[in-house]
N, C-alpha and C positions, 0 to 999 in steps of 0.2 A: 800444381797446372791451373791453369783457365777452367772454369766451366764450361760445358756445353752449352749453354747460352753465349758465351762470348767469345767461341769458337771461333768463327772468321776472325775476326782482331787480333786473336790471338795468333793465327797462322801469319797473316800480313805482318804480325810482330816478329814471331819465328823469321822468317822470309829477313826482316828488315836487318836483327838483331845478328841472322847467322851469313850476312850477305849474299843468300837464296834466292834472291831476285831473279836470275835468269833460268833456275829450276822451277820456283813457284809460275813464272810469267808459260812456261815450255809445259805446265800440268800437263795437259792435255795433249799434247805432241806423240807422237807414236814413239815408241823406244826401240830401239833395235841393239840386241848384246852379239856381237858378231864375234864368232871362231871360240865357242865358248861347248867345254865335254859339257850333255847334258847327265847329268845322274839319275838312272834309271832305277829310282827307288825298289821299282816290284821286283827287277829282276837282279839288282845289285850287280850292276853296271854301268861303265859312262864311256858317253857316246864319242865319236870321233868329233872336232870338231865342227859345230854347227852354229848357224846364224838362228837366235830365237826374235822374233816379229811381235809386239807387244802394242794393241791400239785400244783406247776406249777399258780402259783395264783390266782386259783381257789377253791371253796368248791367242795370236794370230798363229801362228806358224812355228814351229821350231826346226822345221827347215829353209828357211827364206833363203831366197837366191838374191843378187845383189840387187838386180831390175826391179826386184818387189820391197824394197827398201824406199817410203817417201822420201823426198828429198827435202822434208822436214821435222827429218826424226832425230833423236837424239843417239848418237849412236856411240856404244860401250866395246873397250876394248876386252873380248872373251877369252884371248890368247892363255894359254897357259891356265885357264880356272875353268872352273865346278862350278855349275847352276844345279840349285837343288829346289825342292819347295819350301815355302817358308813354312819353318816350325809351328807346333802346336803342343802346349802345354795343359794339359785335361783336368789339373785342377788349381784352380787360384782362386783367390780372394780377394772381389776388389770392394769390397762393403765391410764395416765394421761393427755391425749390426749390434754384438752386445755390449759393444763399450761406444757406440755410439758418437764414433770419433768420424768426420770427413769421410769420405771415398778414395778410394789408395788410389788416386789419376796420376798422383807423382810417381808410378809403380811404371804410365806408359811409354814414356821413352826409353826406360830400360828395358823394358823387354822387348823392342823393336829394334835397338841397338845391338840386340844381343841373336836377330835374327828370329824372336816368337813372333811371328804376325798373325794366330791365330791363339785365343784362351776360352777352358769350357770356365764357366764361371758358377762357384760350387755351393752359395749361398746366398738369396737374395730375394727378399719381399713381394705379393704381389703388386707392393707400392712401387717398387722399384725397376719394376719392370719398363718401365715408359724410359728410366734413364739409360737402362740399358740398350734401349731400341735408341735412342737418342746418339750414342756410343757411335752406333753401329752406323747409323746417316752420316754423322759426321766422318766418321772414317772414310766411305765410299765417296763425297763428296770432295774429299781431300782438306776439308775444316783443319782437320788434326792426324799428329803424327800417333796411333795408335794401334796394340793388335784389335784385329777382329772379335768381338763376343759371339765365339760361333753357337755356343750354347749356354744358355742359363737356366739354372734350376731353384725352386722354391721347395723349403719345409714345411710342411704342412702341420705346424706349432699347436697342439691345442688341445685342450680337456676331453675332449669326448673324441668317440670315432666319426659320429656324425658331424662336427665341426669338424675333424679333419678334412672327410671327404667334400666338405664343402669348399676348405681352402684348397683344395685341389682343383674341383671345379673353376674357380674364379683363378685360376695359375692356369690352365689351362683354356680360359676364354681371354686372359692378360695376356698370353704369348710364349706363356712358358715353355721351356723345350725341353724339360724333365722335371722332374721330385724326385728331391734330395731325400735319402734316410738317414738317423741319425741311432748311435747305439742305445739311447735311452728307452727308445719305443719298447712297448709290450709286446708279444708275439701279437697281442688283438689287433693293437691298433695300428703295427706293421700289416697286416693281411691285410686289415680296412682300409688302408692307402695303397696297395697291389691291388687291388680288387679294383677301387675309383678310379688310380691314373688308367689301369687297362681299359675302362670303359670310355675314358678321356682320347686316350690313344697316344699316353703318355709313357716313356719308358721312367724307369726306378731305377736311380743309381745311389752310391752312399756308403754308408757305414755295416756290415749286419749287425744286426741289433745283439747284445748282449747276451740276450736268452736264445739267439736261434743259431742253430749249425750251419757251417756254410754251405753244405752241400744244399740242406733243406731252403738255404734262400736262393740257389740257384737253381734250382726245379723249379720253386713258383715261380721265377722270372725276374729277379732282380738281375737288373743288366749288366750293373758293375757292383766290386764291391773295393774299396779304396783301404790303402796302407794295410793293407793284407790282415785288417781284424775279422778272426773267426777262422783266418786261413793259418793263426799261429796254434790254435787249438786243434784243428783236423789235421794238422804234421805233430801230434805230439800223441803219444802212446795214453793219451788219460783224457781223452775227448770230450768221453760219455760221462765222467766222474764230475771234471769242472762243471760243464753245463747242467748236470743233475743240481749242483748246489746251487744255481741262480736261479732252477725255472722258475719258482713260486715267489721273486723278490721282482717290487716294482721295479722301472725302468733304471731311476737312481741308485737302487741298493745294487742291484742287480751291476750296473758299469762298476760297483765301487770294489765290488767281490772280485767281479775281473783283475782291477788294475793289482788287488790283493794278491790273487792267483798267477801274474805275470813268471814271475821267476822259478813256479814250480811247472808252469808249460814250457818256456822256455830251457830248461831244465829235460824236460820229457821229449825233447824232440826226438823223433823217429823216423829215420829216413823210409823205411819201408812201407807206415802209413803216411806219410807224404807223397810217397810216390803213387800210390792208390786215391789218395785223395786228387795231386793233380790230374790226373787219368782221368776221373770224375770229373771236373771243372772246365778240362778242354773238353767229355763229350756234351757236358751240359751249355757252352758255347758263353757261358759269362767270361766276362773282362776282369784284370786285377789290373787297376791302375794304383802301382805297390808302393808309389811316392817314398823308394828307398833313402833318398838323400835325407829325409827325416831324420835315419838311424843313424845314416852315416853321421850327420853334420848334428847327433844330439848334444844339445848343453852340456851335459854331463861329462861329454868326452872332450878331452884337453884341446882347443884352439885356439888358445894365447888369448891377447887382447883384444877384444871382439874391437873395441874403438880402434885399434891400428891399422886394422883393415884399410885399404885406399877406398874400399867402395863405401864405408861409413857413411861419410858425408852426402853418398846419392839418397839414404832414408831421411823421409821427414820425420822432424822432431820427437815428434809423438811417438814414432815407431820405433827411433832410437831408445827411446825411454820404456817401451815395452820390451824390448829386446834384453834391457840390461837388467831390468828388474828379474824376468824368469830366469838369466843365467843367472842370477845371483841367489836365487832360490836352490840351486842344484848344492846337493850333498856331494863330499869324497865317496859315501857310498854308493851314490847314484851311475858314478863311472863304470863299477864293475858291472851292474847293470845295463847299462847302456854300450857295452864294451861285447857283454853275451848277447844282446838284444840285436846288433849289429852280424855278428857272427851268424845269428840261423836265420835273419831275415835272407843273407844272402846264400845260406845255401838254401832257402823254402823258394825263393826265384830262379836258380840254377834247375831244381827239380820242377819247377812249373812250367819253366821253359823248353826244359829236355822232353817234356809228356806232352809238350805240343800247345798247352794254353797259352791264352795268349794277354799276354804280358805289354800293358801300356804306361807311357810316359805322360807323367805330371810329379808334382811338388810341392804343392800347398803355402806356395809362397802369399804373403812375407810373414812365415812364420820363422822364431830366431835364427839368425846363420842362410837363409834359406831366401838370398837375393833374388827380387823379381828379375827374369832373363837369364842370367847366371846360373841361374841356379837349375835352369832344364839341363845344361849343357852339363853340368854336376851329375843328373841324376842318370843321363845318356851314358857319360863314363863310369860310374857304377854301376849301371847292365852291362857295360861290358865286360866290366870285375864280375859278374855274378852270372858270367853263361851265354848272354847273347854277341854275337859278334856286332861289328861298327857298322853291317849292314841292317844287320837286325832293330840294333837300338833306333837307329835312322827312321825304319819304318815304323816302329813304336811311335815314333813325335810326326810323323807326315799321314801314307799313306793310310794305316790301322786308325790312326787318330781320326781322320776324317771320314774312313767308313764307319767306325762305330758311331760318329754324331750325325749318321746317314750325308756329310756334306759331299760324297766322294765324286760328286758330277762336278764336284763346283774347286777343290781343292786337294790336298795332299800328292798330286805329280805333276811334273812340267811337260801338259798334253797341250795343245791348241785345243780351244773352247774353252780353257777352267780360267778361273781369277787369275788376275797377274801378281800373286805374292809370293816373294821368292827371294833367295839369299844368294849372292854371289861368294866363291870361296875364292882363296888361294891355295889350297891343297885337297886332296883328294878325300873324302869323307867316308870313302870305304875301305881306308888304308887306315885309319885310324878317328875313334870318335871327338880327340882334341882337336882335329884338325877344323872341325865344326865352329870353331871358337876363331877360327881366320877370315874373318868376315870382312868383305872388299867392299861392296854397298849388299842394301835390302831395297827391292822392290816391292811397295804396298799400294795395294790398290793402281797397280799400273806407274805407279810414282818411284821414279827413283832416290834414290838415298844413300848418296857416295860415305864412306868410312869417315872422310873428316868432318863430315855435317852431322852424322854420326855420333861422332863425337863429340861436338859442340853442343847439342842436343841433348847430351847425358851431363856437361859442366854447366850447362843453362841453371 
């Protein structure tokens, strides 16, 4: 995809290539979606047919009458269709800082074509915050077709507590939305980061460090736990034993031991311990961005020839090479562990949800087999396999996701005054999560992108 600096020219090129000139010319025209059922994601119900009026990128009314529709409005027939808020993927990676490859702008059309209009970027450097803002501005102006980066987090990588604190301060001043933490952090460094982030009014999200107990992280104020890290230990009968073995190790050695302990931890899954941990997590308010699609599509599990997937050509060439390399590194012995991990993961999610803990939707895309945009649908479908209803899974990627990010005033529901990031469906998503794949059109920043145009955008 073109860089942001070339975004206006790129947008004009899109219009010319995909015969979207009428759409582009009318980009600022009001939009009326007529006789559509609005899905109330808070109360899990669909409305009778109504008309949704959109202007200047926001929802003006969800009960517009015929005489309220401006004469120049673009009208969309919503009969028999369902309107939902744009979906939010709470765990994506738009940068490749470890490999120093170009940013993942190739993912943008894949997100939008799958109804993912918002993402939380999970690993940004302070210098990259200007790029995040450029992407945001381009989407708002209509210069590019991409999901909004609703939040971006910085990891304060440093060799001392004070340097880590300084990066937190720099990130806060540069516009970071949260601080990301990783498994390798020692308890001392982790506490220093939490303390400075609190002073800078920034939440802390990410991995619970390998030497820190899940409930200790929750009570210390870490807003999210990603990938169920340390939840597996808390849901086992051997948590004190395995954490004690890691206690005096440095960060890298602790994570290496954690990985070596994994099979033992999974085999020690304890339903009662998990229920107790889940209740405590629910009471703490910490959210679990479980990313269970990673376990389901673990490369060690059988998925056939990855290059035979019809979506394979959508990947950038360097991403294809990375996926193939990682898949080839797996051994037959890895499959049994991967199957066990998926079984325990699903049981944990079911337990967390039953206890009232917040389970939210993220994917870690573009990890191998985790296709941008498509994988959020995979995640929501897996969540329904593991205890959530279709309505609850939809909440996890809309209103609850927006609430976590402090964006509920603008996103997450279809209401007057909110930003017009919406998805028009051919089927009722409350009857099954797979209905979320039946996308008729996407509205991004108030601009209509019909299905045919989304397909052309992906194919380009």
